[in-house]
C-alpha atoms as a printed R data frame, in Angstrom:
    type eleno elety resid chain resno       x       y       z
1   ATOM     1    CA   MET     A     1 -11.889  -4.767 -13.030
2   ATOM     2    CA   SER     A     2  -9.739  -1.895 -11.774
3   ATOM     3    CA   HIS     A     3  -5.969  -2.082 -11.262
4   ATOM     4    CA   PRO     A     4  -4.980   0.718  -8.871
5   ATOM     5    CA   MET     A     5  -1.789   0.937  -6.876
6   ATOM     6    CA   LEU     A     6  -1.858   0.616  -3.081
7   ATOM     7    CA   LEU     A     7   0.297   2.835  -0.873
8   ATOM     8    CA   VAL     A     8   0.613   1.648   2.728
9   ATOM     9    CA   THR     A     9   2.240   4.154   5.061
10  ATOM    10    CA   ASP     A    10   3.231   3.969   8.679
11  ATOM    11    CA   LEU     A    11   1.884   6.756  10.876
12  ATOM    12    CA   ASP     A    12   4.222   7.896  13.666
13  ATOM    13    CA   GLY     A    13   7.687   8.713  12.383
14  ATOM    14    CA   THR     A    14   6.588   8.551   8.751
15  ATOM    15    CA   LEU     A    15   3.439  10.594   8.120
16  ATOM    16    CA   VAL     A    16   3.440  12.198  11.578
17  ATOM    17    CA   ARG     A    17   6.883  13.497  12.529
18  ATOM    18    CA   GLU     A    18   7.574  15.333  15.775
19  ATOM    19    CA   ARG     A    19   3.786  15.507  16.310
20  ATOM    20    CA   ASP     A    20   3.389  17.419  13.041
21  ATOM    21    CA   VAL     A    21   2.552  16.649   9.417
22  ATOM    22    CA   ASP     A    22   4.244  18.225   6.424
23  ATOM    23    CA   PRO     A    23   1.442  19.722   4.290
24  ATOM    24    CA   ARG     A    24   3.427  18.663   1.233
25  ATOM    25    CA   ASP     A    25   3.126  15.025   2.333
26  ATOM    26    CA   ALA     A    26  -0.590  15.356   3.035
27  ATOM    27    CA   ARG     A    27  -1.274  16.968  -0.336
28  ATOM    28    CA   ALA     A    28   0.741  14.247  -2.046
29  ATOM    29    CA   LEU     A    29  -1.436  11.568  -0.458
30  ATOM    30    CA   LEU     A    30  -4.547  13.323  -1.751
31  ATOM    31    CA   ARG     A    31  -2.973  13.485  -5.186
32  ATOM    32    CA   TRP     A    32  -2.290   9.757  -4.969
33  ATOM    33    CA   GLN     A    33  -5.951   9.018  -4.281
34  ATOM    34    CA   GLU     A    34  -7.187  11.501  -6.877
35  ATOM    35    CA   ALA     A    35  -5.156   9.568  -9.452
36  ATOM    36    CA   GLY     A    36  -7.341   6.542  -8.701
37  ATOM    37    CA   ASN     A    37  -5.047   4.765  -6.277
38  ATOM    38    CA   LEU     A    38  -5.667   3.440  -2.771
39  ATOM    39    CA   LEU     A    39  -4.199   4.668   0.514
40  ATOM    40    CA   ALA     A    40  -3.834   2.653   3.711
41  ATOM    41    CA   VAL     A    41  -2.357   3.791   7.011
42  ATOM    42    CA   ALA     A    42  -0.650   1.070   9.084
43  ATOM    43    CA   THR     A    43   0.079   1.774  12.731
44  ATOM    44    CA   GLY     A    44   0.805   0.172  16.055
45  ATOM    45    CA   ARG     A    45  -1.881   2.388  17.551
46  ATOM    46    CA   SER     A    46  -5.263   1.050  18.631
47  ATOM    47    CA   VAL     A    47  -8.460   1.711  16.701
48  ATOM    48    CA   THR     A    48  -9.324   4.653  18.961
49  ATOM    49    CA   LEU     A    49  -5.883   6.238  18.799
50  ATOM    50    CA   ALA     A    50  -5.453   5.607  15.070
51  ATOM    51    CA   ARG     A    51  -8.672   7.472  14.324
52  ATOM    52    CA   LEU     A    52  -7.540  10.304  16.565
53  ATOM    53    CA   ALA     A    53  -4.127  10.448  14.894
54  ATOM    54    CA   VAL     A    54  -5.590  10.633  11.384
55  ATOM    55    CA   ALA     A    55  -7.891  13.452  12.503
56  ATOM    56    CA   ASP     A    56  -4.979  15.260  14.158
57  ATOM    57    CA   ALA     A    57  -2.846  14.793  11.042
58  ATOM    58    CA   SER     A    58  -5.566  16.332   8.907
59  ATOM    59    CA   ALA     A    59  -5.833  19.304  11.243
60  ATOM    60    CA   ALA     A    60  -2.065  19.783  11.440
61  ATOM    61    CA   ALA     A    61  -1.651  19.771   7.663
62  ATOM    62    CA   GLU     A    62  -4.927  21.611   7.018
63  ATOM    63    CA   VAL     A    63  -5.721  18.863   4.521
64  ATOM    64    CA   ALA     A    64  -8.651  16.459   4.919
65  ATOM    65    CA   LEU     A    65  -6.984  13.049   4.931
66  ATOM    66    CA   ARG     A    66  -9.288  10.062   4.479
67  ATOM    67    CA   PRO     A    67  -7.408   6.780   4.100
68  ATOM    68    CA   ASP     A    68  -9.253   4.044   2.242
69  ATOM    69    CA   PHE     A    69  -8.130   1.574   4.918
70  ATOM    70    CA   VAL     A    70  -6.498   1.724   8.340
71  ATOM    71    CA   ILE     A    71  -4.418  -1.130   9.751
72  ATOM    72    CA   CYS     A    72  -4.366  -0.826  13.552
73  ATOM    73    CA   ALA     A    73  -2.723  -2.496  16.527
74  ATOM    74    CA   SER     A    74   0.361  -3.654  14.607
75  ATOM    75    CA   GLY     A    75  -1.701  -5.567  12.078
76  ATOM    76    CA   THR     A    76  -4.384  -7.244  14.179
77  ATOM    77    CA   THR     A    77  -7.229  -4.982  13.061
78  ATOM    78    CA   LEU     A    78  -8.304  -3.693   9.645
79  ATOM    79    CA   LEU     A    79 -10.780  -0.836   9.181
80  ATOM    80    CA   ASP     A    80 -12.348   0.591   6.049
81  ATOM    81    CA   ALA     A    81 -12.652   4.296   5.277
82  ATOM    82    CA   ASP     A    82 -15.833   4.529   7.353
83  ATOM    83    CA   GLY     A    83 -14.227   2.921  10.395
84  ATOM    84    CA   GLN     A    84 -15.996  -0.421   9.947
85  ATOM    85    CA   VAL     A    85 -13.989  -3.335  11.312
86  ATOM    86    CA   LEU     A    86 -13.205  -5.719   8.458
87  ATOM    87    CA   ARG     A    87 -10.962  -8.017  10.490
88  ATOM    88    CA   SER     A    88  -9.792  -8.247  14.084
89  ATOM    89    CA   GLN     A    89  -7.663 -10.813  15.897
90  ATOM    90    CA   THR     A    90  -7.263 -11.032  19.672
91  ATOM    91    CA   ILE     A    91  -4.613 -12.401  22.010
92  ATOM    92    CA   PRO     A    92  -5.739 -15.582  23.839
93  ATOM    93    CA   PRO     A    93  -6.789 -14.586  27.389
94  ATOM    94    CA   ARG     A    94  -4.304 -17.006  28.995
95  ATOM    95    CA   GLU     A    95  -1.482 -15.290  27.108
96  ATOM    96    CA   VAL     A    96  -2.715 -11.879  28.223
97  ATOM    97    CA   THR     A    97  -2.605 -13.091  31.825
98  ATOM    98    CA   ARG     A    98   0.804 -14.728  31.419
99  ATOM    99    CA   ALA     A    99   2.379 -11.611  29.900
100 ATOM   100    CA   VAL     A   100   0.754  -9.179  32.336
101 ATOM   101    CA   GLU     A   101   1.827 -11.196  35.374
102 ATOM   102    CA   TYR     A   102   5.426 -11.206  34.156
103 ATOM   103    CA   LEU     A   103   5.631  -7.608  32.960
104 ATOM   104    CA   SER     A   104   3.891  -6.153  36.011
105 ATOM   105    CA   THR     A   105   6.797  -7.252  38.197
106 ATOM   106    CA   ARG     A   106   9.293  -5.234  36.160
107 ATOM   107    CA   GLN     A   107  10.342  -1.647  36.768
108 ATOM   108    CA   ASP     A   108  11.752  -1.028  33.289
109 ATOM   109    CA   CYS     A   109   8.565  -1.066  31.207
110 ATOM   110    CA   ALA     A   110   4.969   0.145  31.246
111 ATOM   111    CA   VAL     A   111   2.090  -2.038  30.061
112 ATOM   112    CA   VAL     A   112  -1.030  -1.085  28.112
113 ATOM   113    CA   VAL     A   113  -3.704  -3.271  26.528
114 ATOM   114    CA   THR     A   114  -5.857  -2.202  23.604
115 ATOM   115    CA   THR     A   115  -9.297  -3.327  22.483
116 ATOM   116    CA   LEU     A   116 -11.650  -2.189  19.747
117 ATOM   117    CA   GLU     A   117 -13.231   0.131  22.310
118 ATOM   118    CA   GLY     A   118 -10.297   1.693  24.136
119 ATOM   119    CA   ASP     A   119  -6.840   1.650  25.694
120 ATOM   120    CA   TYR     A   120  -6.108   0.570  29.265
121 ATOM   121    CA   LEU     A   121  -3.007   1.243  31.368
122 ATOM   122    CA   LEU     A   122  -2.146  -1.698  33.629
123 ATOM   123    CA   HIS     A   123   1.341  -0.978  34.949
124 ATOM   124    CA   ASN     A   124   3.419   2.193  34.916
125 ATOM   125    CA   PRO     A   125   6.629   2.339  36.949
126 ATOM   126    CA   PHE     A   126   7.382   5.670  35.275
127 ATOM   127    CA   ALA     A   127   4.414   7.461  36.860
128 ATOM   128    CA   GLY     A   128   5.318  10.902  38.124
129 ATOM   129    CA   ARG     A   129   7.872  11.630  35.441
130 ATOM   130    CA   GLU     A   130   7.318  14.701  33.304
131 ATOM   131    CA   ASP     A   131   7.566  13.023  29.916
132 ATOM   132    CA   SER     A   132   5.567  12.474  26.742
133 ATOM   133    CA   PHE     A   133   4.402   8.996  27.764
134 ATOM   134    CA   ASN     A   134   2.817  10.162  31.007
135 ATOM   135    CA   ARG     A   135   1.204  13.156  29.350
136 ATOM   136    CA   PHE     A   136  -0.225  10.859  26.688
137 ATOM   137    CA   ALA     A   137  -1.339   8.304  29.281
138 ATOM   138    CA   ALA     A   138  -3.157  10.947  31.315
139 ATOM   139    CA   SER     A   139  -5.095  12.071  28.260
140 ATOM   140    CA   PHE     A   140  -5.903   8.825  26.471
141 ATOM   141    CA   TYR     A   141  -5.524   5.755  28.716
142 ATOM   142    CA   THR     A   142  -7.948   4.410  31.296
143 ATOM   143    CA   THR     A   143  -6.113   2.949  34.292
144 ATOM   144    CA   ILE     A   144  -7.434  -0.434  35.443
145 ATOM   145    CA   PRO     A   145  -6.117  -3.189  37.760
146 ATOM   146    CA   ALA     A   146  -3.753  -5.505  35.909
147 ATOM   147    CA   GLN     A   147  -5.853  -8.569  36.712
148 ATOM   148    CA   ASP     A   148  -8.837  -7.085  34.857
149 ATOM   149    CA   ALA     A   149  -7.061  -7.375  31.508
150 ATOM   150    CA   ALA     A   150  -7.914 -11.075  31.184
151 ATOM   151    CA   GLY     A   151 -11.589 -10.167  30.818
152 ATOM   152    CA   LEU     A   152 -10.973  -7.924  27.802
153 ATOM   153    CA   ALA     A   153 -10.815  -8.799  24.097
154 ATOM   154    CA   VAL     A   154  -7.217  -7.629  23.721
155 ATOM   155    CA   THR     A   155  -6.077  -6.871  20.182
156 ATOM   156    CA   SER     A   156  -2.566  -5.834  21.205
157 ATOM   157    CA   MET     A   157  -0.474  -5.125  24.262
158 ATOM   158    CA   PRO     A   158   1.829  -2.120  23.813
159 ATOM   159    CA   VAL     A   159   4.785  -2.218  26.189
160 ATOM   160    CA   ARG     A   160   6.700   1.005  26.689
161 ATOM   161    CA   VAL     A   161  10.433   0.212  26.809
162 ATOM   162    CA   PRO     A   162  12.519   3.406  27.018
163 ATOM   163    CA   ASP     A   163  15.808   1.459  27.000
164 ATOM   164    CA   ASP     A   164  16.483   0.409  23.395
165 ATOM   165    CA   ALA     A   165  19.219  -1.965  24.554
166 ATOM   166    CA   LEU     A   166  16.613  -3.952  26.505
167 ATOM   167    CA   ALA     A   167  13.940  -4.246  23.825
168 ATOM   168    CA   GLY     A   168  15.309  -7.123  21.756
169 ATOM   169    CA   ALA     A   169  15.978  -9.419  24.702
170 ATOM   170    CA   LEU     A   170  12.612  -8.623  26.301
171 ATOM   171    CA   ALA     A   171  10.770  -9.377  23.050
172 ATOM   172    CA   ALA     A   172  12.527 -12.735  22.771
173 ATOM   173    CA   GLU     A   173  11.717 -13.590  26.398
174 ATOM   174    CA   LEU     A   174   8.031 -12.764  25.945
175 ATOM   175    CA   GLU     A   175   7.795 -14.939  22.843
176 ATOM   176    CA   ARG     A   176   9.587 -17.777  24.661
177 ATOM   177    CA   ARG     A   177   7.239 -17.585  27.646
178 ATOM   178    CA   SER     A   178   4.209 -17.807  25.337
179 ATOM   179    CA   GLY     A   179   5.471 -20.951  23.619
180 ATOM   180    CA   GLY     A   180   5.017 -19.253  20.275
181 ATOM   181    CA   ALA     A   181   1.431 -18.117  20.914
182 ATOM   182    CA   ILE     A   182   2.317 -14.446  20.526
183 ATOM   183    CA   SER     A   183   4.545 -12.340  18.310
184 ATOM   184    CA   VAL     A   184   6.303  -9.221  19.560
185 ATOM   185    CA   PRO     A   185   6.955  -6.688  16.783
186 ATOM   186    CA   ARG     A   186   9.140  -3.788  17.840
187 ATOM   187    CA   SER     A   187   8.774  -0.078  17.205
188 ATOM   188    CA   ILE     A   188  10.701   2.866  18.593
189 ATOM   189    CA   GLN     A   189  10.567   2.630  22.431
190 ATOM   190    CA   TYR     A   190   7.696   0.121  22.244
191 ATOM   191    CA   LEU     A   191   7.066  -3.584  21.926
192 ATOM   192    CA   ASP     A   192   3.629  -4.687  20.724
193 ATOM   193    CA   LEU     A   193   2.406  -8.090  21.843
194 ATOM   194    CA   VAL     A   194   0.010  -9.533  19.244
195 ATOM   195    CA   PRO     A   195  -1.325 -12.996  18.326
196 ATOM   196    CA   ALA     A   196   1.303 -15.154  16.625
197 ATOM   197    CA   GLY     A   197   1.544 -14.519  12.899
198 ATOM   198    CA   GLN     A   198  -0.076 -11.102  13.061
199 ATOM   199    CA   ASP     A   199   1.897  -8.098  11.857
200 ATOM   200    CA   LYS     A   200   1.623  -5.294   9.333
201 ATOM   201    CA   GLY     A   201   2.671  -7.617   6.524
202 ATOM   202    CA   ALA     A   202  -0.069 -10.137   7.313
203 ATOM   203    CA   ALA     A   203  -2.578  -7.291   7.408
204 ATOM   204    CA   VAL     A   204  -1.475  -6.061   3.973
205 ATOM   205    CA   ARG     A   205  -1.891  -9.586   2.588
206 ATOM   206    CA   HIS     A   206  -5.388  -9.752   4.055
207 ATOM   207    CA   LEU     A   207  -6.222  -6.333   2.626
208 ATOM   208    CA   ARG     A   208  -5.227  -7.537  -0.822
209 ATOM   209    CA   GLN     A   209  -7.576 -10.500  -0.377
210 ATOM   210    CA   VAL     A   210 -10.403  -8.145   0.595
211 ATOM   211    CA   LEU     A   211  -9.755  -6.051  -2.498
212 ATOM   212    CA   ALA     A   212  -9.610  -9.120  -4.743
213 ATOM   213    CA   GLU     A   213 -13.004 -10.224  -3.414
214 ATOM   214    CA   ARG     A   214 -14.301  -6.791  -4.430
215 ATOM   215    CA   GLY     A   215 -12.935  -7.209  -7.951
216 ATOM   216    CA   VAL     A   216  -9.902  -4.995  -7.405
217 ATOM   217    CA   THR     A   217  -6.544  -6.332  -8.607
218 ATOM   218    CA   LEU     A   218  -3.653  -4.176  -7.520
219 ATOM   219    CA   SER     A   219  -1.024  -3.296 -10.077
220 ATOM   220    CA   ARG     A   220   1.544  -2.458  -7.393
221 ATOM   221    CA   THR     A   221   1.914  -2.258  -3.609
222 ATOM   222    CA   VAL     A   222   4.186   0.374  -2.088
223 ATOM   223    CA   ALA     A   223   5.078   0.428   1.627
224 ATOM   224    CA   VAL     A   224   6.664   3.264   3.611
225 ATOM   225    CA   GLY     A   225   7.867   3.128   7.220
226 ATOM   226    CA   ASP     A   226  10.573   3.966   9.713
227 ATOM   227    CA   SER     A   227  10.753   1.186  12.273
228 ATOM   228    CA   TRP     A   228  11.209  -2.534  12.870
229 ATOM   229    CA   ASN     A   229   7.476  -3.279  12.864
230 ATOM   230    CA   ASP     A   230   7.298  -1.954   9.299
231 ATOM   231    CA   ILE     A   231   9.701  -4.604   7.994
232 ATOM   232    CA   PRO     A   232   6.978  -7.280   7.478
233 ATOM   233    CA   MET     A   233   5.046  -4.936   5.186
234 ATOM   234    CA   PHE     A   234   8.264  -4.102   3.339
235 ATOM   235    CA   ALA     A   235   8.546  -7.837   2.631
236 ATOM   236    CA   VAL     A   236   5.133  -8.063   0.932
237 ATOM   237    CA   ALA     A   237   5.400  -4.806  -1.049
238 ATOM   238    CA   ASP     A   238   6.554  -4.456  -4.628
239 ATOM   239    CA   HIS     A   239   8.673  -1.526  -3.490
240 ATOM   240    CA   ALA     A   240   9.553  -0.512   0.054
241 ATOM   241    CA   TYR     A   241  10.711   2.892   1.211
242 ATOM   242    CA   ALA     A   242  12.335   3.359   4.615
243 ATOM   243    CA   MET     A   243  12.586   6.804   6.117
244 ATOM   244    CA   ALA     A   244  16.171   8.006   5.795
245 ATOM   245    CA   ASP     A   245  16.291   8.861   9.507
246 ATOM   246    CA   GLY     A   246  14.436   5.734  10.622
247 ATOM   247    CA   ALA     A   247  15.694   2.735  12.573
248 ATOM   248    CA   ALA     A   248  18.818   1.160  11.107
249 ATOM   249    CA   GLY     A   249  17.097  -2.222  10.869
250 ATOM   250    CA   ALA     A   250  14.253  -0.774   8.824
251 ATOM   251    CA   ARG     A   251  16.631   1.031   6.494
252 ATOM   252    CA   ARG     A   252  18.676  -2.108   6.001
253 ATOM   253    CA   ALA     A   253  15.607  -4.284   5.330
254 ATOM   254    CA   ALA     A   254  14.283  -1.891   2.694
255 ATOM   255    CA   LEU     A   255  17.594  -1.680   0.865
256 ATOM   256    CA   GLU     A   256  18.309  -5.413   1.044
257 ATOM   257    CA   GLY     A   257  14.878  -6.068  -0.481
258 ATOM   258    CA   GLY     A   258  15.579  -3.772  -3.415
259 ATOM   259    CA   GLY     A   259  13.816  -0.779  -1.896
260 ATOM   260    CA   SER     A   260  14.872   2.788  -1.243
261 ATOM   261    CA   LEU     A   261  15.401   5.400   1.421
262 ATOM   262    CA   THR     A   262  13.216   8.495   1.379
263 ATOM   263    CA   GLN     A   263  12.914  11.883   3.045
264 ATOM   264    CA   GLY     A   264   9.111  11.759   3.089
265 ATOM   265    CA   LEU     A   265   5.850  10.667   1.537
266 ATOM   266    CA   ALA     A   266   5.735  13.481  -0.997
267 ATOM   267    CA   ASP     A   267   8.955  12.163  -2.514
268 ATOM   268    CA   VAL     A   268   7.518   8.634  -2.599
269 ATOM   269    CA   VAL     A   269   4.400   9.770  -4.434
270 ATOM   270    CA   ASP     A   270   6.497  11.769  -6.891
271 ATOM   271    CA   CYS     A   271   8.556   8.643  -7.626
272 ATOM   272    CA   GLU     A   272   5.586   6.314  -8.003
273 ATOM   273    CA   LEU     A   273   3.133   8.392 -10.041
């Protein structure tokens, strides 16, 4: 029976920063795996966009990154290194409809739903603006009528909320309207609606179960992230690292749990190996 360490890293704002990857970080992750340890990427992105981001990160750093596992859609979906779906949870269709009907009346947020097959834009009051969201939407989202979302197997519902002051109250309202059927983890300028109880921490726990069934007992779990939706995986890690320039809530959660602040993944690997 092997006893490797597991490093779980967030993607945007942690590995990928300002749409770029520090080659030093990428090389450190390879060194981590070459030492016999396991690497997982945990992201709010969908399956499609997570795969794209890992490929883009490899190209940007000129280092072939190949995570052993990828946690997608804020914890609802777990992939292996070959992209095989090991686990996927979906939002009940009635909750998709309830949330879409409410959010589509608002002019302060945009609504996307994700599935294992793709990403669909339902509502965008910010259309016409020259900003990163609209450029991204034009390239990677398929626009469909909002009412069509109920017929999809929705793994998560990313909600673009540019106003940080609004995000907390909107998340609470969405959870209240669902009667506890959904959770709403928060990341920077986004809320992610997911089935209740699903988050990055739950996905890490499930990953450890998968590994145990394969005869792998981890000696240590390390988590690295920059935002609120990384806090649940901080809670299940043996040591958590929050990015020093990340969200204040993430920094506070890491430190209160006995973790650390870090400038980047290369520093984390240097500390842990």
